[in-house]
matplotlib code that plots the C-alpha trace (Angstrom):
import matplotlib.pyplot as plt

x = [-51.3, -48.4, -48.7, -46.7, -49.1, -52.1, -50.4, -49.8, -53.5, -54.5, -52.0, -53.3, -56.9, -56.0, -54.0, -50.8, -47.8, -45.5, -43.2, -42.1, -38.5, -36.8, -33.0, -32.2, -28.6, -29.6, -31.5, -28.4, -25.2, -23.2, -24.9, -25.1, -28.1, -30.4, -34.1, -37.1, -39.9, -42.2, -41.0, -43.9, -43.8, -46.6, -47.2, -48.6, -49.2, -52.5, -51.0, -48.1, -50.5, -52.6, -49.6, -48.1, -51.5, -51.8, -48.3, -49.6, -53.0, -51.4, -48.4, -45.9, -42.4, -41.5, -38.5, -38.6, -36.1, -35.1, -32.2, -30.1, -27.1, -25.7, -27.3, -26.0, -28.6, -28.0, -27.1, -30.2, -32.4, -35.3, -38.3, -41.8, -42.4, -39.9, -41.7, -40.0, -42.1, -42.2, -43.5, -43.2, -39.9, -41.2, -40.9, -43.9, -43.2, -45.1, -43.8, -41.2, -40.0, -36.8, -36.0, -36.6, -38.1, -40.4, -40.6, -41.8, -40.0, -41.1, -38.9, -38.3, -36.6, -32.9, -30.9, -28.4, -31.3, -33.0, -30.0, -29.3, -32.9, -33.4, -30.0, -30.8, -33.7, -31.2, -31.6, -28.8, -28.3, -28.6, -25.4, -23.9, -26.8, -25.6, -22.8, -24.9, -26.0, -29.3, -32.8, -34.0, -35.9, -32.7, -30.8, -33.5, -33.3, -29.5, -29.5, -27.0, -24.4, -20.9, -18.7, -20.2, -23.8, -26.5, -29.9, -31.6, -30.2, -32.7, -35.6, -38.9, -40.9, -41.2, -44.4, -44.6, -46.9, -47.2, -49.6, -51.7, -52.0, -50.3, -49.0, -46.3, -43.5, -41.7, -37.9, -37.7, -39.5, -37.5, -34.7, -31.9, -28.3, -25.1, -26.1, -29.2, -32.9, -36.0, -36.8, -33.6, -34.5, -38.2, -38.6, -42.4, -42.4, -42.2, -41.0, -43.1, -41.8, -39.6, -40.3, -37.3, -37.0, -34.0, -32.7, -32.1, -28.4, -26.1, -26.3, -22.6, -21.6, -24.1, -22.6, -19.1, -19.9, -21.4, -18.3, -16.0, -17.9, -17.8, -14.1, -13.5, -15.5, -13.7, -10.4, -11.2, -13.5, -13.3, -14.2, -16.1, -16.3, -19.4, -19.8, -22.4, -20.6, -19.1, -19.4, -18.8, -19.7, -16.9, -16.4, -17.4, -14.5, -14.6, -13.9, -11.3, -9.7, -9.3, -11.9, -13.1, -11.0, -7.9, -8.5, -9.0, -5.8, -3.8, -5.0, -3.3, -6.5, -6.1, -6.5, -7.5, -9.4, -11.9, -13.5, -14.1, -14.7, -11.9, -11.3, -10.7, -7.1, -8.5, -10.7, -10.5, -14.0, -15.3, -15.7, -15.8, -17.3, -14.5, -17.0, -18.3, -18.4, -21.0, -22.8, -20.9, -17.6, -18.5, -19.9, -16.6, -14.6, -17.0, -16.5, -12.7, -12.5, -14.6, -12.5, -9.1, -9.7, -10.8, -7.7, -5.3, -7.0, -9.5, -12.3, -15.5, -16.6, -20.4, -21.9, -23.4, -24.3, -27.6, -27.8, -31.0, -31.9, -30.2, -26.6, -25.0, -24.4, -22.5, -24.9, -27.8, -29.8, -30.0]
y = [-28.0, -26.9, -25.9, -29.0, -31.2, -29.7, -30.0, -33.7, -34.2, -32.5, -34.4, -37.7, -36.7, -35.9, -39.1, -37.2, -39.4, -38.0, -39.0, -37.4, -36.8, -38.3, -37.8, -35.9, -37.0, -39.9, -37.4, -35.3, -35.9, -34.7, -37.4, -34.7, -33.2, -33.5, -34.5, -33.0, -32.2, -33.5, -35.0, -34.7, -36.9, -35.8, -38.2, -35.8, -32.1, -32.0, -33.4, -31.0, -28.0, -29.3, -29.8, -26.3, -24.7, -26.3, -24.9, -21.5, -21.8, -23.2, -20.9, -23.8, -23.1, -25.2, -26.2, -27.7, -30.6, -32.0, -34.4, -33.0, -31.9, -28.4, -28.4, -28.4, -29.3, -28.1, -30.6, -29.3, -30.4, -28.4, -27.2, -27.4, -29.3, -30.5, -31.1, -33.8, -34.9, -38.5, -38.3, -41.2, -40.9, -40.7, -38.6, -37.2, -36.8, -33.7, -33.6, -35.6, -35.3, -35.3, -31.7, -31.6, -33.1, -31.5, -33.4, -32.8, -34.3, -34.2, -32.1, -35.1, -37.1, -37.6, -35.1, -37.6, -40.0, -37.2, -36.3, -39.9, -40.8, -37.8, -38.2, -41.8, -40.7, -39.0, -35.4, -33.1, -30.4, -32.4, -34.4, -32.3, -33.1, -36.7, -35.5, -33.3, -34.9, -34.4, -34.0, -32.0, -29.4, -28.4, -28.2, -25.8, -23.7, -23.5, -23.1, -26.0, -26.2, -27.2, -27.5, -24.4, -25.5, -24.3, -25.9, -22.6, -23.2, -26.1, -25.3, -24.3, -23.7, -24.7, -26.0, -24.4, -24.1, -20.4, -18.7, -21.9, -22.2, -24.6, -22.8, -22.7, -20.1, -19.5, -19.6, -15.9, -15.1, -17.4, -14.9, -17.2, -16.1, -17.8, -20.4, -18.4, -18.0, -16.4, -19.7, -19.6, -16.1, -16.8, -20.1, -19.6, -20.9, -24.7, -26.3, -29.3, -30.1, -28.9, -28.9, -29.2, -28.5, -30.3, -30.4, -33.7, -34.8, -37.5, -40.5, -41.3, -37.7, -37.5, -40.7, -39.4, -36.1, -38.0, -40.1, -37.1, -35.2, -38.2, -38.6, -34.9, -35.0, -38.1, -36.4, -33.0, -33.8, -35.9, -39.5, -41.7, -38.8, -37.3, -33.7, -31.1, -30.1, -26.6, -24.6, -21.2, -19.5, -18.5, -14.7, -12.7, -11.8, -8.1, -9.2, -11.9, -13.7, -16.7, -19.3, -20.0, -23.1, -21.1, -18.4, -21.0, -22.8, -19.5, -18.8, -22.0, -23.9, -27.0, -30.1, -28.0, -30.2, -29.2, -32.1, -34.7, -32.3, -31.4, -28.9, -31.4, -31.9, -32.8, -29.7, -26.8, -25.7, -28.9, -29.8, -33.5, -35.5, -37.9, -40.1, -38.4, -34.8, -32.6, -29.6, -27.5, -28.8, -28.0, -24.6, -23.7, -24.5, -22.4, -19.4, -20.0, -20.0, -16.8, -15.0, -16.1, -15.7, -12.1, -11.4, -12.9, -11.9, -9.2, -11.2, -12.0, -15.5, -16.0, -19.2, -21.7, -24.2, -23.7, -23.8, -25.2, -25.0, -23.1, -21.9, -19.2, -16.7, -13.6, -10.9, -13.3, -14.0, -17.8]
z = [66.0, 63.8, 60.2, 59.2, 61.1, 59.5, 56.1, 56.8, 57.6, 54.4, 52.2, 53.7, 53.0, 49.4, 49.0, 48.2, 49.2, 52.0, 54.8, 58.0, 59.1, 56.1, 55.9, 52.7, 52.3, 49.9, 47.7, 47.1, 45.0, 48.0, 50.2, 52.8, 54.6, 57.6, 57.6, 55.8, 58.2, 55.5, 52.3, 49.8, 46.6, 44.2, 41.4, 38.8, 38.0, 39.8, 43.1, 42.8, 42.4, 45.3, 47.6, 46.7, 47.3, 50.7, 51.7, 50.9, 52.6, 55.8, 55.7, 55.7, 54.3, 51.3, 49.3, 45.8, 45.5, 42.1, 41.5, 44.4, 42.3, 42.7, 46.2, 49.8, 52.4, 56.0, 58.7, 60.5, 57.5, 56.0, 58.0, 56.5, 53.2, 50.8, 47.5, 45.5, 42.5, 41.5, 37.9, 35.4, 33.5, 30.0, 26.8, 25.1, 21.3, 20.1, 16.6, 14.7, 11.1, 9.0, 10.0, 13.8, 16.9, 19.5, 22.7, 26.3, 29.3, 33.0, 35.3, 37.5, 34.7, 35.1, 33.0, 31.6, 30.7, 28.9, 26.9, 26.0, 25.0, 22.8, 21.2, 20.4, 18.3, 15.9, 17.0, 18.1, 20.7, 24.0, 23.8, 26.5, 28.9, 29.1, 31.4, 33.6, 37.0, 38.6, 37.3, 34.3, 36.3, 38.1, 34.8, 33.6, 36.7, 36.5, 32.7, 32.9, 30.2, 29.2, 26.1, 24.5, 25.0, 27.4, 27.9, 26.8, 23.3, 22.6, 24.9, 23.2, 26.4, 30.1, 31.8, 35.2, 38.3, 39.0, 41.4, 41.5, 37.7, 35.3, 32.2, 29.6, 29.6, 26.3, 26.5, 25.7, 28.9, 31.2, 31.9, 31.0, 31.5, 32.5, 35.1, 35.9, 35.1, 36.5, 38.1, 40.2, 41.4, 42.0, 43.9, 43.9, 40.3, 40.1, 36.9, 35.8, 32.4, 29.6, 25.8, 23.5, 19.8, 18.4, 14.8, 13.1, 13.2, 12.0, 14.5, 14.2, 14.9, 17.8, 19.4, 18.8, 20.6, 23.6, 23.9, 23.6, 26.3, 28.5, 28.2, 28.7, 31.9, 33.2, 32.6, 34.2, 37.2, 40.3, 39.7, 42.1, 44.6, 46.0, 45.0, 43.9, 40.7, 40.3, 43.6, 42.0, 38.7, 36.4, 36.7, 33.6, 31.3, 32.3, 36.0, 35.4, 32.5, 34.9, 35.6, 39.2, 39.5, 38.5, 41.0, 43.8, 42.7, 42.6, 46.1, 47.3, 48.2, 46.0, 48.3, 51.4, 53.9, 56.6, 58.5, 55.8, 53.0, 50.5, 47.7, 45.0, 43.8, 40.4, 39.9, 42.4, 41.7, 43.2, 46.9, 47.5, 50.4, 51.4, 53.1, 56.3, 55.5, 57.0, 55.5, 58.0, 56.6, 53.1, 54.0, 55.8, 52.7, 50.6, 52.9, 53.0, 49.2, 48.9, 51.5, 50.4, 46.6, 47.3, 49.4, 46.9, 43.6, 44.4, 42.7, 44.6, 43.6, 43.0, 44.3, 41.8, 44.5, 46.2, 50.0, 51.5, 55.2, 58.0, 57.6, 59.7, 56.9, 58.0, 59.1, 59.4, 62.5, 61.9]

ax = plt.figure().add_subplot(projection="3d")
ax.plot(x, y, z, "-o")
ax.set_aspect("equal")
plt.show()
């Protein structure tokens, strides 16, 4: 009996929802990806902790799936358990007054929904989040940001599952940096919720910023195209004064197509699925961009997109 089979039996016994062999493409913004051996859908913190503990006891590999943005799932799928929480999408108001709002939001809530709902209450700082795809947990892991804001700027704490215990981590201990955090580097920590502290703002100005950010995004990024957002991080200023998209453009890769994947003509740091792209197509474009940008500019691009499952990385035995 395999570990995954034993895990399925235990999940069934504990009444934790799961399915076998579920294609993951519908769960990603790329709409690309093979099946999960087991797709586990815990409905609350307790079930999440139980499911995670079982993966450890039975030595079953696991992957934590949020909203599926900034993610490329292998055509081979993901072995073991894919944990994809299905918590109620609701906001818990902890404190609210004329100066500020403290609120806790589950990690499985949609990031744009979170930004919109908290902004509607008349508090500022999350207007930018209305333009970020995916779920809130992924936004925290990536320290998502745009237009001069990052999610760390308004986070008070993060509720996590770590070593079998549910606890809160203050923002100062989360290791946030540009598009990075300790959660991105340590996948054994599972984000369950985020607590925000937002200052009161002017409702008209808040709505104006949301609309401004929306229009800026529509003008600068591919519309009605399946993508995972930015593929590469922008290099630090001491490495290059140019952004990732400018380096890719200068390397002559705008509009380059492999299979049914394309380096976007609208924004060169996006790869779009033109309809039937495979993960192998996208991965080939990622590797091409890395190699050609280095040859042309001397800059080594660092990936922002997360690869899940088996890819034939150079030097790997996969």
